[in-house]
C-alpha positions in Angstrom: -65.3 44.8 125.1 -62.4 42.7 126.1 -59.4 44.7 127.3 -55.8 43.8 126.8 -55.3 42.2 130.2 -58.4 40.1 129.9 -57.2 38.8 126.5 -53.8 37.9 128.0 -55.4 36.1 130.9 -57.7 34.1 128.5 -54.8 33.1 126.3 -52.8 32.0 129.4 -55.7 29.8 130.6 -56.1 28.3 127.1 -52.3 27.6 126.9 -52.3 25.9 130.3 -55.4 23.8 129.5 -54.5 22.6 126.1 -50.7 23.0 125.9 -48.5 24.6 123.3 -48.7 21.6 120.9 -52.5 21.6 120.6 -52.9 25.4 120.0 -52.1 25.3 116.3 -54.5 22.4 115.7 -57.2 24.2 117.6 -56.6 27.4 115.6 -56.6 25.5 112.3 -59.9 23.8 113.2 -61.5 27.1 114.3 -60.4 28.7 111.0 -61.8 25.9 108.9 -65.1 26.1 110.8 -65.4 29.9 110.3 -64.6 29.4 106.6 -67.3 26.8 106.1 -69.8 28.9 108.0 -69.1 31.9 105.8 -69.4 29.8 102.7 -72.8 28.3 103.9 -74.2 31.7 104.7 -73.1 33.1 101.3 -74.7 30.1 99.5 -78.0 30.7 101.3 -77.9 34.4 100.6 -77.3 33.7 96.9 -80.1 31.2 96.8 -82.5 33.7 98.4 -81.4 36.4 96.0 -82.0 34.2 93.0 -85.4 33.2 94.3 -86.4 36.8 94.8 -85.1 37.9 91.5 -88.0 39.8 89.8 -86.5 39.6 86.3 -86.9 35.8 86.1 -90.0 34.6 84.3 -92.8 33.0 86.4 -92.8 29.3 86.6 -94.9 27.4 84.0 -98.4 26.6 85.1 -98.9 23.2 86.6 -101.0 20.7 84.7 -104.1 19.4 86.6 -104.2 15.7 87.2 -106.3 13.7 84.7 -109.9 13.3 85.7 -111.7 10.0 85.9 -113.7 8.6 82.9 -117.1 9.7 84.2 -116.4 13.4 84.0 -114.5 13.2 80.6 -117.2 13.2 77.9 -114.8 12.2 75.1 -113.7 9.1 77.0 -114.5 5.9 75.0 -115.6 4.2 78.2 -118.2 6.8 79.0 -119.3 7.0 75.4 -119.9 3.2 75.4 -121.6 3.3 78.8 -123.9 6.1 77.6 -124.8 4.3 74.4 -125.7 1.1 76.3 -128.0 3.1 78.7 -129.8 4.8 75.8 -133.1 3.1 74.7 -132.9 1.5 71.3 -135.2 3.0 68.7 -136.5 0.3 66.4 
């Protein structure tokens, strides 16, 4: 842990490096950064909680992509092709 004298020394070095006029701007920027970080972590936590919610219904089943005409027996193209390949009975 940082003791009282170490904190005073760090603040004195910061004051010398940045000057008294820059300290409020630095503190404001640091505060906004912490605020945005907390908001982002809270949003991620809420999103994970909603994704893990067991009370929500499962997602609807995905439809399979349409198959080509050769494997679909009700396809007019396949029906016409099958009829043209059948021998004619006269």
